N, C-alpha and C positions, 0 to 999 in steps of 0.2 A: 504493500500500500504506500503510495506516494503522499507524503504530508506537505501541505502548503508551507511555503516559507513564511516565517513570522511576519516579515515586513509586508508581504503581499496580503496575508490574511488580515492584518491590522488595517491596511488601506481599504480592503473590501468592506470591513465592518464600518469604517468611518463613512464610506460612501452610501451604504445601505441604511445606516442607523436613522437618519432623518426620515426616510420613508417608513421605516418600521414604527417610529414614534407617532407619525401622523396616522398610520394605519390603525394604531391603537384606538383612535377615535372613530373608527369605521363603523362600529356597531351603533345601533340606535335607529332613529327615525330616518325617513327618506331625506329630510333636510340635512341631518348630520352627515349622512353619507355623501350628499352632494357637496357639502362644505369641505369634507375631507378630500374629495376629488378635485375641488377647486384649488385647495392649497398645494396639492401634489402637482397639478398642472402649472400653477404659478411658479413653484420652485424649479420645475423643469423647463420653464419658458415655453410651454406647449400652447401656443396661441390658437391652434386649431381646436383643441379641446375646450379652452377657455371661451372661444367664440361660440361654442355650442351650449354652454351652461351659464354664462354670465354676461352682463353688459358693462361690468366694471373690472378693473385689473388690480392686482396686488403685486407690484413690482418687487422682485427679490433684491434688486440693487437699491431701490429707494425706500422700501418699507420693510425689507427683511424676509427671512424664510421662516415660516411657521413650522415648528418641529412637533407640535402637538397642541391639543386644545381640549378644554372641558366646558360643557354647557352650563352656563350660570342660570339663565332663565329663557323661557319661550313664551312669547305673547300669544294672545288669541288671534284667530284668523279674522280679518276684516274684509268684507266684500262690498264692492261698489260696482254699479252698472258700467259696462264699457259703452263708450259713445262713439265708436269708430264709424258707424254709419253716418251719424250726424256730422262728425269731423271731416269725413271724406266728402260729404255733400257740400259742406262749407268751403272746403279747399277747392272743390271743382267750381263752385260759384265764384269764388275770388279769382280763380285762374281765368275764367271766361270774361269776367268784368275787366281784369287787367289787360287781356288780349284786345278787348273791344276798345278800351281807353287808348292803348298804344296805337291801334289802327287809326283812331281819330286824330291823335297827336301827330302821327306821321303825315296824315293828309294835310293838316294845317301847316306842318313844316315844309312839305313839298310845295305848297301853294305860296309860301312866303319865305322861301329859302334865302333870297338875296337880302331881304330886309332883316331876317334873323341873323345873318352873318354880320351885317352892319351893327346890329344890337350887341352881339357878342364882342365885336371889336371895340365898341364904345365902352362896354363894361370892363374890358381888359385895360383900356387906356384911361378909364375914368373921365370920359368926355360926355358932354350932354347931347341928347337927341332932341329932335323936334318933328312936328308934323306926323305923318303916317308912321315913321319909325318909332315915335314915342308910343303910339297905340300898339304897335307890334311888340314893343318891349313889355308893356303891361300884360298883354295877352300871353306872351311867351313865358313870362314870370309865373303867371297863373298855371300854365300847362306844366311847368317844371315842378311847382309845388304840389299840384294834384298827382303828378307822376310818382313823387315820393310817397304820397299817401296811398296810392293804389298798390304800388309794389310792397309797401309796408304791410298792408292788409293781407296780401298774398303770402308774404314771408311768415306772418303770424299764424295764418291758417295752416301752412305747411308744418310749422314748428309744433303746433298743437297736435296735429295728426301724427307726426313722427314720434312724439313722446310716448303715446299709447300704442302706436302700431308696432314699434320696435320690440317692446316686451311681448306683445301678443304674438307676433310672428315667430319669435324665438321659442316661446312657450309651446305654441301649437305646431311647431315644425315637424313634418314627417316627410322625408325624402321620397317615400313610396306613394304618398298621397298629399301633395302640397295644397294648401288652401290660402285664400285671401281673407284675412280676418275682417276686413272692412265690409265684407258681404254677410256678416253675422251680427246677431245680437249676442249678449253675454255679460259676464262679470269678470272683474279683475280682483283676484284674491291676494291679500298681503298678510305675511306673517313675519314678525321680527324676532330675532334671537340674540342673546348676549352670550359671548363665550370668553373664557380666560385662555388666551393663547400664549404659548411660549415662543417668542420671536427672537431669532438670531440675525443681527446685522453685521455683515463683514466678519472681522476677527474678534469682535466684542462678545462677551459672555451673553447667553440668552437671557431675556427679561420677560416678565409676565406683562401682558397687555390685555385690557378689556376691549373687545371688539364688538361693535353693534353691526349685525348683519340683517339685511332685508331680503326676504324671499318673496317672489311673486309668480303667479300662474294665472292662466285664463280658463274660463269655461265658456265655450262657444255654443250657440244654439241658433235655430231658425236660419240656417244657411241655405245655399242652393239645394233644392229638392229635400228640404227638411234636415239637412246634414247638421250634426252636432259633433263637438270634439272637446275632450278634457285635456288641457295642456299640462305640461310638467313644470315643476318648480325651476326657477332660474334665480340667480343672485343678481340683484339690481343695485344694491348699495352696501358698502362695508367701510367702517371707520371707527374712530374713537368716541364719536358722539352719536346720539340717537339719530337714526335716519330721518331725513326730511319727509314731510307729508307728500304723498303723491298727488 
């Protein structure tokens, strides 16, 4: 029987030990197992796995490596209705309104291009306009202000949709049967957990940190042809303070 060299054996133990320590937390609820998988993937910089189970990262270089954790408390599940249908409709309405506005703006610009160029030159050189150019300046200023308002409304609608849609798509994702969550009614379910984690940063000794973790999943219903789907938990917030309200 060939015995491993002491040096090689010690190196193997040192490499495997962090994984074994984290795996010690593997038992328990679905959320605990997910968190264990999350910390392992973070330690290994496995961005593919992280992208499938979380919307936030835990950088080993910036935040450290979690070598193990104990659950301190688990909050009650909170359920709120998803508004993806409404948010999608609002985003579509804002997009169409912005397109219509830009079409009108371009028509005015094309019809008054030379005057607008004189207006822009006068604004750059801080010179005064008169007559027809002064009227065009007032009109073009209004067009520019309304353009910012229109694009701002579209950006806000898209941001509101993306905030809920990202979690819903990740939670409900199934490569064998993909769905568009904006075609469903449903609920967003949230659960918070506090864990005491042993975190090692660089060459420093491990320290205990209280981490607040937020898990979320969706339950979709009333989809195309009556389709329903129960999503899986994903990690959406993790830090030293209580997660922000969704």
